[in-house]
N, C-alpha and C positions, 0 to 999 in steps of 0.2 A: 241584391248584390251580395256575393259571398266573400267573407274575409279570408285572406290567405292564412292557412294554419301555420302557427309558429312552431319551429323545431323545439322540442323539449330539451333543455340543458342536460337533464339527467341521462338522456340517451347517449349524448356525446361523452359524458363522464363515465358511463358504463363501458363504452367501447374503449376509451382510453385505459380504464382499469383492467379490462380484459386483455388488451394488447400488452400492458406492462406485466401482467401475470404470466402471459405466454412467453414473453421475452425472459422473464426470470426463470421459468421452468426450463427453457432452452439453454440458458447460460449455466444453470445448475447441472443439467445433464452433461453438457460439454465439459465442465470442470471435472466431474467425476470420471469421465472417460479419458480425458487427457492425463489425469493422475494415474489411473489404473492401467491404461494401454499405451500411453505416450501419444505425442502429437501425430506422428506419421501413421500410426495404426488406428487412429480415430477418424471415422468417415462421417460425412453429413448424414448419411442414412442411419448410422448407428446413433447419432445424436438425436435424430428425429424419433427413432424408435424408443430411446430412453426417456424422451420428453413426452411421448405420447401424441406427437403431431406429425405432419407431413414434412418431407424434405423441403418443399416449397415454403412452408411456414417458417422453417428454420432460417432460410435465406431471407425471407421478408422481414422476420422479426429481428435478426441480428446481422446476418451476412454469411460470407464463406468461412472457411476454417481460420484464416488469419484474424477475422473480426471476432470470431468466437473466442480465440485465445486471448485477444486483447480485452474483451469484455470480462472474461474469467479473471484475468490479472487485475483489472481495475476493481472488481468487486472484492477480491482478496485483500487489496491494500486497505480499503476503508471499512469493509465488513458489511456493506449493503449496496444497493443499486440506486440510492438517492442521488439526485444531481447536485451534489455538494462536493467541491474540490477538497483535497486533503488540507490545503492551506486554510480552509474555512471551517475545519472541524474543531470541536471543543478542546481536544487534546493539544492541538497546536496553539489555540488561543490561550490556553492555560500557561504554556511555556512562555509565550510572548508577553503575557501579563506579569510574569514573575520578575522581580527585581533582585532576587537572591540567587547568586551563581550556583550555590550548592543545590538549591531546590530546582533550578533550571536543569542541571545535569541529571538529577533524579527523574524529573518529569520527562525529559528527552529519552532517557534510557527506558523508562516504563512504556512510553509510546512506541519506541522502536521495537521492543520485545513483543508488544501486542501485534504490531504489523507483521513482524517476521514469523510469529507463530501462525498467523492466519495464512500468510503467503507462502510458507515453506513448501507445501505439497505442489501447488501449481507452479511455484518458482522453479522447482527442480525440473518439472516437465518443460518449462520455458527454456531453461538452460540447455537441456538435451536437444530440444527442437532447434535452437539457434545454431547448433553445429551442422545441421543438415538442411535447413530451410531459410531462405533469404528473408521472408516476411517475419519469421520468428526472430531472426538475428536483428532485424530493424527494430522490432518491439523491445527486445532486450536492451539494445543501445539506447532507445528512448527512455526506458525505465531507469537505466543507470544515470542518464543525463538529468532526469527529474530528481533522482535521489541525491545527486551531487548538488543541485540547486537548493534542495531542502537543507542539506548539510551546511552549505555556505550561509543560508539564511539564519540557521541556528548560531553559526559563528558570529555573524553580524549582530545578532541579538546579544550574545555574550559580551561582545566588544562594547555595546551601548550601555551595559550595566556594570562595566568594569570587571568582567569575569574572563578576560582573555589575555594571556601572556604571550601568545604566538600571533602570527599574522592571520588574517581571516582566511586567506587561501590555504595556508598550512593546516590550520585547524579544520577547515572545511574538508580538505582532502582526507584527513585522519577520521573525521566523523563519517564520511562517505564509506571509507574502508570498514569501519566498525559496524556500519549498518548493512554490510553485505550478508545476504541470506546464507551463504556458504559457511560463514563463521558461526552463525546460529545453528546450522545443521550439524557442524562438527561437534560443538560443545553440548548442545541440548539434546539433539536427536541421537547422535552417535555415542557421546560420552555420558549421557544421562544427567546432565546438570538440570536442576530445577530452574524454572523461569525466573524465580525470585533471585537465585544465586547468579544467574546470567545477567539480570538487570543490574544487580549490585556491582558486578564485575565490569559491566559495560559503562556504568556511570564513573567508576574509578578510572578506567582507561581513557574515557573522554576528558575527564578532569586533567589527567596527565598530558594528554594530547593538546589541551588548551594552554599548556605551559604553567599550570598551577598545581600545587600540592593540595591534598584534601583540606589541610588546615588553612591554607591560603584562600581556598574557595569559601570556606566558612567565615574567615576573617573579613571577607569583602562584602558580607551582608550589610544592607543599609543600616546605618546607625552604629556600626562597629568601627573601631579605629585600631 
């Protein structure tokens, strides 16, 4: 009697790794083309050629153009393609672990600048595409909604540690506006501000939007009266 051969786990792992590498190559190629050519002028065939795969592989690995744009945007936000949500990233955990309002503003500003710097190129392509393409417009609306929820979560955190002098909704709306990629583009890319200067300015603006003066934020540190 012959035993049924067992499937070797490493073969499955190898296939999964290869599939992920292919997907990463496709998304990277699409990102470069969206930034260089724009959404409308980027074709699936061009993405396939840039990634060194077939058009069918592009579709199987990621999907159509809308899916490619969504994947490119997602990677730009967090910096990689790991299946870890923004809310579960170390930078967000550091903010939520802080009980010092001044530190919280600084950490939020630094995280926001990091995200904006990564997302600036594809973000501009997304904004332009949203003016002429329904799928891109829906993606931009979803991105804005997600950013608003993140801004409100930050406001709720500040309220929980005594670092909010405005309402959660008011502060959340202000943080949402401050985190707009167009503001980063105007000051950093067009006006030449350093990322350090922009982060410092962003923290100061967020502190004011929260209804606190810089001195008040510092005074509300734990243990101070």
